[in-house]
N, C-alpha and C positions, 0 to 999 in steps of 0.2 A: 504494500500500500504506500503510495507516494506522498501522502500528507500525514501530518501529525495526528495520531489516533486520538489524542486528547481533544482535538478540535472537533471531533465528531460528537454529535449530540446523543445522549442515551435515550433509550426508548421511554416514552412517556408512561406515566401510570394510567389506570383506566380513565378514559376520556371519551368525549363525544367524537363522532366522525368529523374530520375536517374537510372543508370544501376542496382543498388542494388535492386530496386523494382522488377526487373524481374529475379533476381538470383534464388529465391526459386522455382518459377514455371519452370524455366529452369532446375534446378536440378531434379525436379519431372518428367519433360519431358524426361530427359536422363535416369532416373532410370531403366527402363526395359532393356535397351540395354546392359549394362555391364553384366547383368544376362544371356542374350542371348549369349554374347561373351564368358562367362565362359563355357557354355555348348558346344559351338563350339570348344573352346580350349581343353576341356576335351575329346571330341570325337577323337581328334588328338593325345591324350596322349598315345594311344596304341603303337605308334611308339617311344615313349620316347622323350627326349629332354628337357633340362633345360628351354629353352625359352618358351616352351608351358606351363610348370608348372608355370613359372613366370607370363605369360599372364593370366592364370586361376586365380592365387592368387590375382593379382592386380585388375582384373575385379570384383571379388567378394568383395574385400576390397572397391573398388570405389562404388559399389552398396550400401554397408552398410554406407559409409561415406556421400552419397548424402542427405539422410534425416537429418543427423546431421548437414550438411552444411546449410540446410533450417532452422534448429533450431537456428543457429548462426545469420542468416539473420533476423529471427523473433525477436530475442533479440535486435538486433540493431534498427529495425523499431519500436519496442514497446516503445522506450525511448522518442518518440515524444509525448508531452503532449496533444496538440490540433491538431491532424492530419487533413490534407485536405481529401477530399473524395478519391482521388487517393492513398494517403499515408495509409489511413485506410484500403482500399481494399487490397493494397500490404501487409500490416501487417497480415490481416486475411488469405490471400492466402498463405503467408509464413507459418503460423501455420498449415494450411491444408496440405501443402507440406511435413511437417514432417510426416504425415500419409500416404505418398506415398506407403510404403510396404503393409499395410492392404488394402488400396484402390485398388492396383493392384491385390491383391489376391481375394478380393471380386468381382471385375469386371471380373476377370478370371473365377470365379465360375459361375457367371451369364451367360457369353458367353458359358461356358461349358454346362450349362443346355439348352441353346438355340441351341446347336449343331453347334456353330461356334467358336471353341476355339482359332482360329488364329486371330480373329478380336479384341481381347481384347487390344492388343498393339495399334492398330489404334484408338480405342475409347479413351484410356487413353491419347494418344498423342494429339488428338483433344480437349480433355477436358482441358489439361494444356495450350495448345496454345490459346484456347478461353479465359481462365482466364487472361493470359498475355495481350491479346488484350483488355480485359475489363479494366485492369489497365491502359493501354496506352490511352484509351479513357475517363477515369474518370476525373472529375473536380479537378484541382490542384490550383484553384485561391483563395480559402478561406477555413478556417476550416470546416470540415464536420458538417452538421446540424444534430447532433446526441445528444440526451439527455441521457447521461450515467447515469445509475442507479446502485448503489451499490447492490450487492447481498444481499437479505434479510437475516438477521441473522438466522432465523429459517430454511431457505433453506440450508445455510452453515452447520448448526448443523445436520440437517437431512441427508444431503449428506455425511458428515463425519461419522455419526453413521451407515448408511447403508454400507458405504465402509468398516468400521471395521468388520461388520458381514460378508460381502462377502469375506474379506481377510482371514477369517477362512477357508472357502472353498478353496480359492486359495492356502493357505499354504499346505493343504492336496494334492491339485492338483500338485503343484510343487514338493513336496516330492515324490509323485508317479512317476513323470518324472525322479527324481534322481535315482530311482530304475532301470531305464533303463540302468544305468551304469553297472549293474550286468548282465542284460540280459532280453530277452522277457518274460521268465517264471516268473522272480521276479516281473517285472512290472505288469504282468497280475494278479498274485496272490494278490498283494496289491490293484490293481484296483478293483477286485471283492469285497474286504472287504470294500473299501471306497464307492462303489456304493450302498451298502446296505443302506447307510445313504443318500447321496445326490441325488440318483435316486428314493428315496421313493416317492410314489404318491403325498404326501402332501408337501414334501420338494422341489422337483424339480421346480414346478410352482412358489413357493415363491422365489427360487433362481433366476429364470428368471425374475420375477417381480422386484427383487432387482437390477439386471443389467439394466433393462429398466429404473428404477427410476434414477440410477446413470447417465445413458446416457442423459436423458432429463434434469435433474437438473444441471449436469455438463456442458452440452452444453449451457444452458441458462446463467449460471454464466460466462462462457467463453466469450459469446457474449457481455454481459454487461461490463465485465472488460476490454475488448479490445477497448472500445470506447474512452478511455483516456489513457494517458501514464502509463505504469507499469514498474517495475524494472525487472531485468533479472531473479531473482529468481521466481517471479510470472509468468513471461513469460515461464520459463521452466516448471512450474507446469501446466500451461494451454496447452502448446504444448504436454506434456506427456498425459494430459487428452484427447486432441484431437486425439492423436494416439490411445488411448485406446477405444474411441468411435467406431472407425472404426475397430479396432482389435476385439472387442467383437462382433460387427455386422457380420464381416467376419467369425469369428470362429464359431459363433452360426449358421450362414447360412450353413456353410459346415457340421457342426455336425448334426443339427436338420433336415435340408432338404436334402442336397446333399447325406449324408451317410444314415441316417435313413429312410427318405421317398423315395428318388429317387432311390438309389442303394440297399437299404435294407440290409446294412452291419453294422457290429459292429464298433463303434468308439474306437477301442482298440489301442495298440501300433503300429500295422501294418498300421492302417489308419493314425495315427499321423505322421508317418515318410514317408508316401507315398509308402509303399511296393506294389509290389515287386521291383519297380525301385529304390526306395529310394529318398532322398532329393537331393543328389549330382548328380547322373548320369541321372536323368530324366529331360527333357527340361522344363516341366511345373513345376515340384516340386521344382526346384532350387529357385523359388521365396519364398518358405517357410523358407529358411535359414535366410534372414534378418527379415522376418515376425516374426519368433519365437525367434530370438535373441533379437530384440528390444522390443518385447512384454513383457516378464518378466522384462526386464530392466526398462521400463517405468511404469509398474505396481508398482514395489517396490519403485522406486525413486519418483513417484507421491505421494505415501503414505507418504514417508518421507518429501516431500515438504509440505504436509498438516500438518504433525506433527510440522514442523518448524513454520508454521503459528500459530498453537495452542500455542506453546511455547512462541512466541513473544506476543501473545494476553494476556498471563498470566504473563508477566513481566520478562521472561527469557532474559538473556544477548544475544545480537545479535550474538556475536562471538560464543557462545555455540550453539545457534539454527542453525547457518550456518554450524558449525562443524558436528552437528548431521545429517544434510541433506547431506553433502558431504560424510560422512561415509556410510550413507544409499545408496547413489548413487554408491559408490565403491562396497559395498556388492551386490547391484543389478547387476552390471556389471559382477562380478565374478560368481554369481549364474546363470545368463543368459548364460554365456559362457559355464559353465559346462553342463547345460541342452541341449544346442544346440550341443555340442560335443557328448553327449550321443545319441541324435537323429540322428546324422550323423554317428554313428557306434563306437564311443569310448567305450571300456569296461574296467572295473576295474577287476584286477585279484588278488585274495587273496590266500596267501600261507598257 
């Protein structure tokens, strides 16, 4: 744990439920509706009007902000050193709520495959409402009867080593998306070159196995670490990892099953941006904007969070380690913004 344990707050004595416990599931509950409002406002933009543009912009900004609000809630709740059952559940639900965008996309794909695409919002709403009710009914009289176990050093090392290998593929994948700034043809040309490597018959299964290992090992470590109080840096790392678990599951489900097996189409640039409707004008595809914006951000910032931990473990000054992580997060935000702008239609012009 990277912060002073004495700074963590002890679990409270029997007390009434606090509104903060329900803020994260409420944010996740609300999440789909600003996206729906964005599309409704966009349909009315044909007639012009600054107010409609403002409504569209604010609704999309709200959708992006809601998972980040859940992250702030998780940071606050994670400071309790010995949480009650209710507090621990609220903490873990808050971390899950950070992953509202990939969860919404994944559930949307499932209902799309089931032939009931309009029921995904109802299912998501019921899920978050059920989790809030579970928090309301959980025991808040004494610290939770949980035996926290520190992540095994070998698991941490293996997780970090596998992440480093997977990041090589991700670096190529992100650079490929950056070619989307030039255009479809440039992206496709680079994609064909990269696929010679990562779609090779013996490499792709290893890559998928690597992602599976990261999901299982990361999920297990997150569950163990959240049993006790953790500082905000570690909470950010766990929240980013939680997002990535569902981001990878959602992305691979869409690529491997929905596209390749179900529709039998290529997962090229057109598939990524939801052509022909695109990510902005299509009512279903608009959910991909926060999904893809926060995905690269959390991938890179999660890696820098891990680097911070390695630096501290090897005696680096805390100020230096913190600075490295913050710089990584800023870089992640900039890269994620450029990628999503390219996917939404921004093109670079060279003279």
